[in-house]
N, C-alpha and C positions, 0 to 999 in steps of 0.2 A: 503494500499500500504506499510505502514511502516514495516510490518512483511515481505512482499516480498523483500523490500530493505535490510532488516536485513539478511535474509537467502540467498538471491541472486539467487534463482532458482525457477522454477515451472515445473510441470509435463505436457508434451505436449501429451504423449501417453503412453500406457502400453501394454506390450507384454510378458505375462507369458511364462516361459519355459516349454515345453512339450517334454518329452523323449519317444521315441518309437523304438522298434526293427525292425519294418516293416513299414517304412514311407509310402510306396505306399498304404498299407492296411489302414493306419490311415487317409491319405488324402481322399481316397475313402469314408470312413465313414463320415468325415466332409462334403463332397460334397453330398453324398446320403442321409444322415439322417438329417444333420443340414441345408443343402441347401447353404453351404458356398463355397468359391473359395479357390484354393490352388495353390502353386508354389514350386516345389522341386527344390531348387536353386543349390545344389551341390550333386553330386553322387561320390561314391568311384569307384575304378577300376573294381569291380565286378557289378557295376550298382545299388548298394543299396543307397537309399537316405541318405545323411549325415546331410543336413541342409535344411529346408524348412519353409514355412509359410502357415497358414490358416487364412482366414479373411472373414468377413461377407458382405463386399462391393465389387463391381466390381473391378477387377484388374486395369482397366484404371483410376478409381478414386483413389484407394489406392496409386498408383505409383506417383500421382500428389502431394500427401501429403496435399490435401485440407481438409481432414478429419483425425482425429487421427487414428492410427493404433489400431484396437480393437480386433485383433485376437491372435494367439499363434505362437511362434517361435518353430519349431520342430528341435530336435537334435537326432541323432542315439545314443541310449543308452538304458539300461534296464529301463522300466517304474517304477515309484515309486508311485503306486496307493494311492492317497490322495486327499483332496480338493486342487484344483489348482487355482481357480478363483472365484470371486464374481462379476457377470457380470449384468449390468443393460440393460434391453431390453424394447422396446415399444410394447405393446400388447402381453403380456405373454401367454394369452389364445390361441392366434393364433399360437404362437411358439410351445406350448404344442400339439395342434391339429396337426400341421405340422409334428412334430417328431413322434407322435403316428401313423399318416397315413403312415409313412415310415416303420412301423413295429418295431420300437424301443420301448421296454417296460421298459428300465432302466431309467425311468424319473418319479419322484414323482408327485403326483397330485398337482395342483396349490392350494395354501392355502392363504387365506386373513389373514394377520397378524393384531394384535391389533393396530399397528401404521398406518394401513390403506393400506399398500402396499401389494403386492402379491408376493409370493415366490414359487420356486420348485427347484429341483436338478436333474441334468442329469449326469449319469455315462457313460463315454466314452468307446469305444472299448478297450482302454488300461487300464481301471479301474480308471481313474481319475474322480473326481467329480467336476462339474461345478455348483456352486450355482448361481441361477438366481433370480433377483428381478425386480419388476416394481413399 
């Protein structure tokens, strides 16, 4: 606790920034391929998404803030394809099978690492890489 007292803060949640030129297409991908939920919060005058979120828990639970936000904040802008997140999941093998069953093949095979954990990587529709571990 002395280190907490010294720095004066702790991280409650993490929401990496995800840039996309077509927010509707991106949220559909997260919903259909990952099985996540989405909310486009703000649109411009032409109806294009400007700000939104995607997350892996029910919106009714996420809005209560009973669990940390574990998704991505979406902003309208040109994507910058690169590694964007290192995400921990429970039962990585089921996640892999689910994503493959949706026809998405831009996911690496699950590999057991020397430290005992399992990892894989998912490349999103916008070219971002989500590194996953269990």
